[in-house]
Structure formats: structure tokens, C-alpha cells
C-alpha positions in Angstrom: 0.0 0.1 -0.2 1.1 3.5 -0.8 -0.5 6.4 0.9 -1.3 9.5 -1.4 -0.9 13.1 0.3 -1.3 16.4 -1.4 2.4 18.3 -1.0 0.3 21.0 0.8 -1.1 19.0 3.4 2.5 17.4 3.9 3.8 20.7 4.3 1.2 22.0 6.7 2.1 18.8 9.1 5.9 19.8 8.7 5.0 23.7 9.5 2.8 22.7 12.7 5.9 20.8 14.0 8.2 23.8 12.9 6.0 26.2 15.1 6.5 24.0 18.0 9.8 22.7 18.2 9.9 22.0 21.7 6.6 20.0 21.9 4.8 17.2 19.8 2.2 18.5 17.9 -0.7 16.1 16.7 -4.0 15.9 14.6 -6.2 13.3 12.7 -5.4 12.3 8.9 -9.0 12.5 7.0 -9.9 10.9 3.5 -10.5 7.7 2.1 -8.5 4.4 1.8 -5.1 5.1 0.3 -5.4 8.6 0.4 -5.4 11.9 3.0 -7.8 14.6 1.7 -7.6 16.8 4.9 -6.0 17.3 8.3 -7.7 18.0 11.9 -5.1 19.6 14.2 -5.7 18.7 17.7 -4.4 19.8 20.8 -1.9 17.4 22.5 -3.2 16.9 26.0 -0.3 14.6 27.1 1.0 15.0 30.5 4.5 15.9 29.3 4.1 17.0 25.6 7.5 17.8 25.2 8.1 13.9 24.8 4.8 12.7 24.1 1.6 13.1 22.3 -2.1 12.4 23.3 -4.9 13.7 20.7 -7.5 15.7 22.4 -10.5 13.3 22.9 -13.2 15.8 21.9 -11.4 16.1 18.6 -11.3 12.3 18.0 -15.1 12.5 18.9 -16.0 15.3 16.5 -14.0 13.3 13.7 -15.7 10.1 14.2 -19.2 11.8 14.6 -18.1 13.6 11.2 -17.2 10.5 9.4 -20.5 8.4 10.5 -22.3 11.3 9.1 -20.9 11.0 5.6 -17.6 13.0 6.0 -14.1 11.9 5.4 -13.0 8.9 7.5 -10.7 8.9 10.1 -7.4 7.2 8.5 -4.9 7.8 11.5 -3.1 10.5 13.0 0.1 12.7 12.6 2.3 13.7 15.4 6.0 15.2 15.7 9.4 14.1 17.1 10.9 17.5 17.6 14.1 15.8 18.5 13.8 12.4 16.9 13.9 10.7 14.0 10.5 9.9 11.9 9.9 6.4 12.8 7.8 4.9 15.7 9.4 4.9 19.1 9.0 2.5 21.6 6.4 4.7 23.5 4.3 5.1 20.1 4.4 1.1 20.2 3.1 1.0 23.7 0.5 3.4 23.0 -0.6 1.9 19.6 -3.2 -0.8 18.8 -2.9 -3.2 16.0 -6.1 -1.5 14.2 -4.2 -0.7 10.8 -4.3 3.0 11.7 -2.0 5.3 9.6 0.6 7.1 11.7 2.5 10.3 10.0 5.7 11.2 12.0 7.6 14.4 11.1 10.7 16.2 12.6 9.5 19.4 10.7 11.8 18.4 7.9 10.7 15.1 6.6 7.8 12.6 6.8 7.5 9.0 7.7 4.4 7.0 7.2 3.7 3.7 9.3 0.7 1.6 9.7 -0.2 -0.3 13.1 -0.2 -3.8 13.0 0.2 -6.9 15.3 3.9 -8.0 15.5 5.3 -5.3 12.9 9.1 -5.1 12.0 9.3 -1.6 13.3 9.2 -1.2 17.2 7.2 -4.3 17.1 4.0 -2.7 16.0 4.4 -1.0 12.6 5.0 -1.6 9.1 6.3 1.2 6.9 3.8 3.0 4.3 5.4 4.7 1.3 4.0 8.1 0.6 2.9 9.5 -2.6 2.9 13.3 -2.7 0.7 14.7 -5.1 -0.3 18.3 -6.5 
């Protein structure tokens, strides 16, 4: 599987991370299978947002309700690693579920994409997903 994402959407993720270089930023990836069509930025409500992220539950509820009402599907989420690599950390693996959700991780310069699965080769939970930038 390759995930298609508009260059403008990818840049918006990188820009959000650049604006908050000391905190993990996060949000939801919306669209259809294989294609991100929109982002929903969300507050990071983690106890320590400098080293971890937790998407505001109200953003999750809003996005899932909209999807049930005919809006874009929630494909997964994005977050930043301000001082780290664009691959899932052990903390990411511990917080994930083998639900097939997409995880885009950025360090403000580049993006990496991963799918959460059971016993993945990356951090025991993820498989890499190639990104195809369009537009």
C-alpha cells in the first residue's frame, strides 16, 4: 500500500511541527482508503507534551461523528518527534493498537508513514507505508 497525500497537506504537517519545536504536535488524518484529503489539527493533551502526545479526545469524537455522518474517514493521525527520527518510538508502540491506523511522523523536515499492525517489524507494532506526494 502507498498513501497519497497532497504536498500542501504534507507541508502543513511539517509547518505545525516547525512552529512548536519543543512540543509534539498532533492531529488526525482524514480521507479515503489510500488517500489523505484533509487534516484536523488537535491539541496535545499529554501530561508531558515535550516527549509524548495524546490527541484531545473531543477532536477524536468530532472526527468520528463527522465520518459517521458522511464526512471523510479517520485514517489515523500525525504527530511530531521534535528531537527524534521519523520512525515510531517504543512509546508510540506501547500506545498503539494493531488496528491498521496510519501514523505520519515528522521532525519538521521530513515525513515518515507507518501502519499499526500486530507484530510489525518496526518497534514490534508498525510496518512502513510509502508516501506519494501529489499536487
